[in-house]
C-alpha positions in Angstrom: 0.0 0.0 0.0 1.4 3.3 -1.0 1.5 6.2 1.4 -0.9 9.1 0.4 0.6 12.5 0.9 -1.8 15.1 2.5 -1.1 18.8 2.3 -1.8 20.0 5.8 0.0 23.4 5.4 -3.1 25.1 4.0 -5.1 26.8 6.7 -8.8 27.6 6.2 -8.6 31.3 7.0 -12.4 31.6 7.1 -12.6 28.9 9.7 -10.0 30.8 11.8 -11.9 34.0 11.4 -15.2 32.5 12.5 -13.7 30.7 15.4 -11.7 33.8 16.4 -14.9 36.0 16.3 -16.8 33.4 18.3 -14.2 33.7 21.1 -15.3 37.3 21.6 -18.9 36.1 22.2 -17.7 33.4 24.6 -15.7 35.8 26.6 -18.5 38.4 26.7 -21.0 35.8 27.8 -18.6 34.4 30.5 -17.8 37.8 32.0 -21.2 39.5 31.5 -23.8 36.7 31.6 -26.8 38.7 32.8 -26.0 41.5 30.3 -25.7 38.9 27.6 -29.1 37.5 28.3 -30.7 41.0 28.0 -28.7 41.6 24.8 -29.9 38.4 23.1 -33.6 39.5 23.3 -32.8 43.1 22.3 -35.1 43.3 19.2 -38.1 42.0 21.3 -37.4 43.9 24.5 -35.4 47.1 24.7 -34.6 46.6 28.4 -30.9 46.3 27.4 -30.6 49.9 26.1 -32.4 51.3 29.1 -30.2 49.4 31.6 -26.8 50.1 30.0 -27.4 53.3 28.1 -26.6 55.7 31.0 -23.5 53.9 32.2 -20.4 52.7 30.4 -21.9 53.2 27.0 -19.5 52.7 24.1 -16.4 51.8 26.1 -17.7 48.9 28.2 -15.9 45.7 27.5 -19.1 43.8 26.6 -19.8 46.4 23.9 -16.2 46.3 22.7 -16.2 42.5 22.4 -19.4 42.5 20.5 -18.2 45.3 18.2 -15.1 43.2 17.3 -17.4 40.3 16.6 -19.6 42.4 14.5 -16.8 43.9 12.4 -15.2 40.6 11.7 -18.5 39.0 10.6 -19.9 42.0 8.8 -16.8 42.3 6.6 -16.8 38.5 6.0 -20.5 38.7 5.1 -19.8 41.5 2.6 -17.0 39.5 1.2 -19.1 36.4 0.7 -22.1 38.4 -0.6 -20.0 40.2 -3.1 -18.8 36.9 -4.5 -22.3 35.4 -4.7 -24.4 38.4 -5.8 -21.9 40.4 -7.9 -20.4 37.1 -9.3 -16.9 38.3 -8.5 -14.1 35.8 -9.3 -11.7 34.2 -6.9 -8.7 35.9 -8.3 -8.2 38.1 -5.3 -9.3 35.5 -2.8 -8.6 35.8 0.1 -6.7 39.1 -0.2 -9.9 41.1 -0.8 -11.1 40.4 2.8 -8.5 42.6 4.6 -9.4 45.5 2.2 -13.1 45.1 3.1 -12.2 44.8 6.8 -10.1 47.9 6.7 -12.7 49.9 4.8 -15.4 48.9 7.2 -13.4 49.8 10.2 -12.5 53.2 8.7 -16.1 53.8 7.7 -17.4 53.1 11.2 -14.7 55.1 12.9 -15.1 58.1 10.6 -18.9 58.0 11.0 -18.7 57.8 14.8 -16.2 60.7 15.0 -18.3 62.8 12.7 -21.4 62.1 14.8 -19.6 63.0 18.0 -18.2 66.1 16.4 -21.7 67.1 15.3 -23.0 66.6 18.8 -20.2 68.8 20.2 -20.8 71.6 17.6 -24.6 71.7 18.3 -24.2 71.1 22.1 -26.1 67.8 22.1 -23.1 65.4 22.6 -24.9 63.5 25.4 -27.9 62.7 23.2 -25.7 61.8 20.2 -23.7 59.5 22.4 -26.9 57.7 23.4 -27.9 57.5 19.7 -24.6 55.9 18.7 -24.7 53.4 21.6 -28.3 52.3 20.7 -27.6 52.1 17.0 -24.4 50.1 17.5 -26.2 47.8 19.9 -28.7 46.8 17.3 -26.0 46.5 14.6 -24.0 44.3 17.0 -27.1 42.2 17.6 -27.6 41.7 13.9 -24.0 40.5 13.6 -25.2 37.2 15.1 -27.4 36.8 12.0 -24.3 37.6 9.9 -22.3 34.9 11.8 -24.9 32.3 11.2 -25.2 33.3 7.5 -21.4 33.1 7.1 -21.4 29.6 8.6 -24.2 28.4 6.3 -22.7 30.0 3.2 -19.3 28.5 3.8 -20.1 25.0 5.2 -23.8 24.1 4.6 -25.4 25.7 1.5 -22.5 27.2 -0.4 -23.1 30.3 -2.5 -26.8 30.4 -1.8 -28.5 33.6 -2.9 -31.6 32.7 -0.8 -29.5 32.6 2.3 -27.9 36.0 1.4 -31.2 37.7 0.7 -32.9 36.2 3.8 -29.9 37.3 6.0 -30.0 40.8 4.5 -33.7 41.0 5.3 -33.2 40.0 8.9 -30.2 42.3 9.3 -32.2 45.3 8.0 -35.2 44.3 10.1 -33.2 44.2 13.3 -31.7 47.6 12.6 -35.0 49.0 11.5 -36.5 48.0 14.9 -33.5 49.8 16.5 -34.1 53.0 14.5 -37.9 52.9 15.3 -37.0 52.5 19.0 -34.5 55.3 18.9 -37.0 57.7 17.2 -39.7 56.8 19.7 -37.4 57.3 22.7 -36.1 60.7 21.4 -39.4 62.1 20.0 -39.2 65.3 22.1 -35.6 66.0 21.2 -36.2 65.4 17.4 -39.3 67.6 17.5 -37.4 70.4 19.2 -34.4 70.1 16.8 -36.1 68.9 13.7 -33.9 70.9 11.3 -30.6 69.6 12.9 -32.1 66.1 12.9 -32.8 66.2 9.2 -29.3 67.6 8.6 -27.8 64.8 10.7 -29.9 62.1 8.9 -29.0 63.3 5.4 -25.3 64.0 6.0 -24.3 61.1 8.3 -26.9 58.4 7.7 -28.1 58.5 4.2 -25.3 60.1 2.2 -22.6 57.5 3.1 -24.7 54.7 1.8 -25.6 56.6 -1.4 -21.8 57.2 -2.0 -21.0 53.5 -1.4 -23.9 52.4 -3.6 -22.7 54.7 -6.4 -19.2 53.3 -6.1 -20.4 49.7 -6.3 -22.6 50.4 -9.3 -19.6 51.8 -11.1 
């Protein structure tokens, strides 16, 4: 019987990414178990944002762990989706992922700094800080959908457009619930500063996605 040579030097980088991102969830759950339970039911019960909005906010370790989890899986979901929907070839695989990851991190950081700067200029930095925390919390929650979608697309139903579209729908639904909750909780503030709110909405929420959409279309 002849020996069969197996090449074990190739590392499945997507598996490493998914496993590495999952470690952030495990650590967050282990250190902040009660907070994790409230976070899991966030779209159905906004108790989480009321309990943790006033203290710690963006710089709590639980929030940081989930943000890392979200960024890793969001960029991977974009990477997989672009290959499936836009039918991009594998020529740049896997070197396109770091570019997407870097672009996403830069986009989120620039957007947060612009929002905080807008809050300082108009003297509403406390409210803007709460808005950022709430929106990021819902985005972080939707990253669990992204994680499951990534696992299914890579290991179960490869390159499935149905999984992609269903995942996008669920991600948008969770974040839409977040936006509705934010608008309801800050009704008085929005009514009293309607012009600034429209300016904020157009400049920092809608415009970036229009720019990205135009770039992808080209």
